[in-house]
C-alpha positions in Angstrom: -35.1 -3.0 19.2 -32.3 -0.6 18.4 -30.0 -1.8 15.6 -26.3 -1.7 15.9 -24.3 0.3 13.4 -23.2 -2.8 11.5 -26.8 -4.1 11.5 -28.0 -0.8 10.1 -25.4 -0.9 7.4 -26.3 -4.5 6.5 -29.9 -3.6 6.3 -29.2 -0.6 4.0 -26.9 -2.6 1.8 -29.7 -5.2 1.4 -32.1 -2.5 0.5 -29.7 -1.1 -2.1 -29.2 -4.5 -3.6 -33.0 -4.9 -3.9 -33.3 -1.6 -5.6 -30.5 -2.3 -8.0 -32.1 -5.6 -8.9 -35.5 -4.0 -9.4 -33.9 -1.5 -11.7 -32.4 -4.2 -13.8 -29.0 -4.0 -12.1 -28.7 -7.7 -11.4 -25.6 -9.6 -10.4 -22.4 -8.7 -12.1 -18.7 -9.7 -11.8 -17.9 -6.6 -9.8 -20.7 -6.2 -7.4 -23.5 -8.7 -7.4 -26.0 -8.8 -4.4 -25.1 -11.6 -2.0 -27.7 -13.5 -0.1 -26.1 -16.5 1.4 -23.4 -17.3 4.0 -19.8 -17.0 3.0 -18.3 -20.0 1.1 -15.5 -21.8 2.8 -14.6 -24.2 0.0 -12.5 -21.8 -2.0 -15.0 -21.6 -4.9 -15.0 -18.8 -7.4 -18.2 -17.1 -6.3 -18.7 -17.2 -2.5 -21.1 -14.7 -1.0 -21.5 -12.7 2.2 -24.4 -12.5 4.6 -25.1 -8.8 4.6 -26.7 -8.5 1.2 -24.0 -6.5 -0.3 -21.3 -7.2 -2.9 -20.3 -10.8 -3.4 -16.6 -11.4 -3.9 -14.9 -13.4 -6.6 -11.6 -15.0 -5.7 -10.5 -15.8 -9.3 -7.8 -13.1 -9.5 -6.0 -12.8 -12.8 -2.6 -14.6 -12.5 -1.0 -11.7 -14.4 -2.3 -9.2 -11.8 -0.9 -11.4 -9.0 2.5 -11.6 -10.7 2.6 -7.9 -11.5 1.7 -6.7 -8.1 3.4 -9.1 -5.7 5.3 -11.7 -7.7 2.9 -14.4 -6.8 2.7 -17.3 -9.2 0.5 -19.6 -7.1 -2.8 -18.2 -5.8 -2.6 -20.5 -2.7 0.3 -18.3 -1.5 -2.0 -15.5 -0.5 -5.2 -15.0 1.6 -8.6 -15.1 -0.1 -9.1 -11.4 0.9 -6.0 -10.7 -1.3 -7.5 -12.7 -4.2 -10.8 -10.9 -3.9 -9.1 -7.5 -3.9 -6.9 -8.4 -6.8 -9.8 -9.6 -8.8 -11.4 -6.2 -8.5 -8.1 -4.5 -9.2 -7.9 -6.3 -12.5 -11.3 -5.2 -13.7 -11.3 -2.8 -16.7 -11.5 0.9 -15.9 -14.0 2.6 -18.2 -13.6 6.3 -19.2 -16.5 7.1 -17.0 -15.0 5.4 -14.0 -11.6 7.0 -14.7 -13.2 10.4 -14.7 -15.0 9.8 -11.4 -11.8 8.4 -9.9 -9.9 11.5 -10.8 -12.6 13.7 -9.4 -12.6 11.7 -6.1 -8.8 11.7 -6.0 -8.7 15.5 -6.3 -11.4 16.2 -3.8 -11.3 15.7 0.0 -14.9 14.5 0.0 -16.5 12.9 -3.0 -19.9 11.5 -3.8 -19.5 8.4 -5.9 -23.0 8.8 -7.5 -24.3 5.4 -6.4 -26.4 6.5 -3.5 -24.8 3.8 -1.5 -25.0 4.0 2.4 -21.3 3.3 3.1 -18.7 6.1 3.7 -15.1 5.2 3.5 -12.0 7.2 4.2 -8.3 7.1 3.7 -6.5 8.7 6.6 -2.9 9.3 5.6 -0.1 10.3 8.0 1.6 12.0 5.1 0.2 12.1 1.6 2.5 14.6 -0.1 4.5 12.4 -2.4 3.7 10.4 -5.5 3.7 7.0 -3.8 1.1 8.1 -1.3 -0.9 9.8 -4.0 -1.0 6.7 -6.2 -1.9 4.6 -3.1 -4.8 7.0 -2.6 -5.9 6.5 -6.2 -5.7 2.7 -5.8 -8.2 2.9 -2.9 -10.5 5.3 -4.9 -10.6 2.9 -7.8 -11.3 0.0 -5.5 -14.1 1.9 -3.8 -15.7 2.6 -7.1 -16.2 -1.2 -7.7 -18.6 -1.3 -4.8 -22.0 0.3 -5.4 -22.6 0.2 -1.6 -20.0 2.9 -1.2 -21.6 6.3 -1.7 -18.9 8.7 -0.3 -15.1 8.7 -0.2 -13.2 11.0 2.2 -9.4 11.7 2.2 -7.2 13.3 4.9 -3.5 13.9 5.2 -1.7 14.9 8.4 1.5 16.1 6.7 3.7 14.4 9.3 1.9 16.1 12.2 0.9 13.6 14.9 -1.7 15.9 16.5 -3.2 16.5 13.1 -3.4 12.8 12.4 -5.2 12.3 15.7 -7.6 15.2 14.9 -8.2 13.8 11.4 -9.3 10.4 12.8 -11.5 12.1 15.4 -13.0 14.2 12.6 -13.8 11.1 10.6 -15.5 9.5 13.6 -17.6 12.7 14.0 -18.6 12.3 10.3 -19.8 8.8 11.0 -17.6 7.1 8.5 -17.9 3.3 8.3 -14.4 2.4 7.2 -11.0 4.0 7.7 -8.0 2.8 5.7 -4.9 4.2 7.3 -1.2 4.6 7.0 -0.4 5.5 10.6 3.0 7.2 10.2 2.9 8.4 13.8 3.0 4.8 15.1 1.7 3.9 18.5 0.9 7.5 19.3 -2.3 6.9 17.3 -3.4 3.9 19.4 -5.8 5.8 21.7 -7.6 7.5 18.8 -7.7 4.3 16.7 -9.3 2.6 19.8 -11.8 5.5 19.9 -12.7 4.8 16.2 -13.1 1.1 16.9 -15.2 1.7 20.0 -17.4 4.0 17.8 -18.0 1.1 15.4 -15.6 2.2 12.7 -13.7 -0.5 10.8 -10.1 0.7 10.9 -7.6 -1.2 8.6 -4.0 -0.3 8.2 -1.9 -1.0 5.1 1.8 -1.3 4.2 2.8 -2.6 7.7 1.1 0.2 9.6 1.0 -2.2 12.6 0.0 -0.6 15.9 0.5 -2.2 19.3 -0.6 -5.8 19.4 -3.3 -5.2 16.8 -6.2 -5.4 19.2 -7.2 -1.7 18.8 -8.3 -2.1 15.2 -9.9 -4.5 12.8 -7.1 -5.7 10.6 -3.7 -4.8 9.0 -2.3 -5.5 5.6 1.4 -5.9 4.8 4.0 -7.9 3.1 6.1 -10.1 5.4 8.3 -7.2 6.3 10.7 -9.3 8.5 11.3 -11.7 5.7 11.9 -8.7 3.4 14.7 -7.5 5.8 16.1 -11.0 5.8 16.1 -11.1 2.0 17.9 -7.7 2.0 20.6 -9.3 4.2 20.8 -12.4 2.0 21.5 -10.2 -1.1 24.0 -8.0 0.6 25.8 -11.1 2.0 26.0 -12.6 -1.5 26.6 -9.5 -3.6 28.9 -7.5 -1.2 30.3 -10.2 1.1 32.8 -7.9 2.8 32.4 -4.2 3.3 30.4 -1.4 4.8 26.7 -1.1 4.6 24.0 1.3 5.8 20.3 1.4 6.4 18.0 4.2 5.3 14.4 4.5 6.7 11.5 6.8 6.3 9.8 8.9 9.0 11.3 8.7 12.6 9.7 5.9 14.6 7.6 4.5 11.7 7.0 0.8 12.3 7.7 -0.3 8.7 11.4 0.8 8.7 12.0 -0.3 12.2 10.7 -3.8 11.6 12.6 -4.7 8.4 15.8 -3.2 9.8 15.5 -5.2 13.1 15.2 -8.4 11.0 18.0 -7.5 8.5 20.7 -6.5 11.0 21.1 -9.9 12.7 21.2 -11.7 9.4 24.2 -9.6 8.0 27.3 -11.8 7.5 30.4 -11.3 9.6 32.1 -9.6 6.7 29.6 -6.8 6.6 29.9 -3.7 8.9 26.7 -1.7 9.5 28.0 1.8 9.8 24.7 3.6 10.5 20.9 4.0 10.2 19.4 7.3 9.0 15.8 8.6 8.5 15.0 10.2 5.2 11.3 11.0 5.4 11.1 9.0 2.2 12.1 12.1 0.2 14.9 12.8 -2.2 16.1 15.7 -0.1 16.2 13.5 3.0 18.0 10.8 1.1 20.5 13.2 -0.2 21.3 14.4 3.3 21.6 10.9 4.7 23.7 9.6 1.9 25.9 12.7 2.0 26.6 12.0 5.6 27.4 8.4 5.0 29.7 9.0 2.0 31.6 11.8 3.8 32.5 9.3 6.6 32.6 6.2 4.5 33.4 6.8 0.8 33.9 3.1 0.4 30.3 2.3 1.4 29.4 -0.9 -0.4 25.7 -1.6 0.3 22.5 0.2 1.3 19.1 -1.1 2.2 16.1 1.2 1.9 12.4 1.3 1.1 12.0 4.0 -1.5 13.4 3.5 -5.0 12.3 7.0 -6.3 13.7 8.7 -3.2 17.2 7.2 -3.8 17.6 9.6 -6.7 18.7 11.9 -3.9 21.3 9.2 -3.0 22.6 9.4 -6.6 22.9 13.2 -6.2 24.9 12.6 -3.1 27.4 10.5 -5.0 27.6 13.2 -7.7 28.1 15.9 -5.1 30.9 13.9 -3.4 32.6 13.2 -6.8 32.4 9.4 -6.2 31.5 6.6 -8.6 28.3 4.7 -7.7 29.9 1.4 -6.7 27.0 0.1 -4.7 24.6 -2.8 -4.0 21.2 -1.3 -3.3 18.2 -3.3 -1.9 14.8 -1.6 -2.1 11.3 -2.3 -1.0 9.6 -0.2 -3.7 9.7 0.1 -7.5 9.5 3.7 -8.7 10.5 3.7 -12.4 12.7 6.9 -12.3 15.6 5.1 -10.6 15.5 2.3 -13.1 15.4 4.7 -16.0 18.4 6.5 -14.5 20.2 3.2 -14.2 19.5 2.5 -17.9 20.8 6.0 -18.8 23.9 5.3 -16.8 24.6 2.4 -19.1 23.4 -0.3 -16.8 26.6 -0.4 -14.9 27.7 -3.7 -13.4 29.1 -1.9 -10.3 25.7 -0.4 -9.4 23.4 -3.3 -8.6 19.8 -2.8 -7.7 17.4 -5.3 -6.2 13.8 -4.3 -5.6 10.5 -5.5 -4.4 6.9 -4.3 -5.0 5.7 -0.8 -4.6 2.8 -2.0 -2.6 0.4 0.8 -3.6 -2.3 -1.9 -4.1 -2.3 -2.7 -0.4 -4.8 0.1 0.2 -7.1 -1.9 -2.1 -6.7 -5.0 0.0 -7.4 -3.0 3.2 -10.7 -1.6 1.8 -11.8 -5.0 0.5 -11.0 -6.6 3.8 -13.3 -4.1 5.5 -16.1 -4.4 2.9 -15.9 -8.2 3.2 -16.3 -7.9 6.9 -19.4 -5.8 6.5 -20.8 -8.4 4.1 -20.3 -11.3 6.5 -17.0 -12.8 5.5 -14.5 -14.1 8.1 -11.5 -11.7 7.7 -8.3 -12.3 9.8 -6.8 -9.6 12.0 -3.6 -9.7 10.0 -3.2 -10.4 6.3 0.4 -11.0 5.2 1.8 -10.9 1.6 5.0 -12.6 0.7 7.9 -10.2 -0.3 9.1 -10.1 -3.8 12.7 -9.2 -4.8 14.1 -9.0 -8.3 17.2 -7.5 -10.0 16.7 -4.5 -12.1 16.8 -4.7 -15.9 16.0 -2.3 -18.8 12.4 -3.5 -19.0 11.7 -1.8 -15.7 12.1 1.7 -17.2 8.8 3.3 -18.3 9.7 6.8 -19.6 6.1 7.5 -20.4 5.1 7.5 -16.7 5.8 10.2 -14.1 9.1 9.7 -12.4 7.9 8.3 -9.2 5.3 6.0 -10.6 5.4 2.4 -9.3 5.7 -0.3 -12.0 3.6 -2.7 -9.9 0.7 -0.3 -9.4 -2.7 -1.3 -10.7 -3.7 2.3 -11.6 -3.9 2.3 -15.4 -1.1 4.3 -17.0 -3.5 6.7 -18.7 -5.0 7.5 -15.3 -1.6 8.1 -13.8 -0.7 10.4 -16.6 -4.0 12.3 -16.1 -3.2 12.7 -12.4 0.0 14.6 -13.4 -0.8 16.4 -16.7 
């Protein structure tokens, strides 16, 4: 009888678990061999069917609060809890060194001899947010001894390259692809090819494609609720005036979705004067904000994703000779903007409200795929509640690189080693 790809993987995982046990590598908090069906009673140590890593759902409450502002574990899916348990495990010097090696290399051998190959296929990886998100997935992968190889690709905003990257990963017989599909539905055919080839494709950070049927699962915060929260804040803090929306790459589903949910919730006193793409860069943000300020120097509110990229927005104010009299709502939490706000004297007229950087979502995507391999029941969509808070001086971390996310689970010493 010919085994399917998943059956073959399950058999190899079981063999690896037996070898580890025979060598004295018995069950541990990070990756114990699992031999029974998944638990459905919410216990701390349910196990999967495939003989691979068991998952522990007892995530540290401090990790849940730091990453997504969750004070009650019942607010999130068990896949999230399993991923965040692993995210909160200590990172040894040896693990940090291996993570840095794998982060720097396009293809990396983890040293475990595990049969699983995983990949991060990025539509664009050339900014610090994407690079830290890459590191989050690498660190998560290193908690699974079944994972023997990690591959990374970036398409650099080229849709045809993104398609070629996924086809190349299929040809390399990868088992799991974690993806941020910047090109949107243009990737649906090749993602379907991956699924048809037996690859488990999981998107993160609201990389939703089509109706979701072409791939295994997607991970995101409730992006519509995020947009509605942005509107609530602008309604309360601005009330009457002009507002604008900034987005990332043209056509990306993340920007389009929160904007479509925010716009109808804006109060009658607010006038939406425009929407602009920025490519989530400071340069793009400078250009977009320069255009808005030229036409609307009395702009009162802006909603956007990228905190770090809004440094370009501040440069636009400076170039225009205008004071920063603005209510800014943001999805992410790069510390550079918060340190700049502190350096500005924490002005009352410049109000910042921000959410979670979400780098950790690549961890959840990987854990969702691994749990599926190990026999757990994983939903097609995993949604995280949004988290919005006002800025204060504690959000400035001058010892970190400018665009480091304060909610990231990458240890600070590892982040600093990434950017010596």
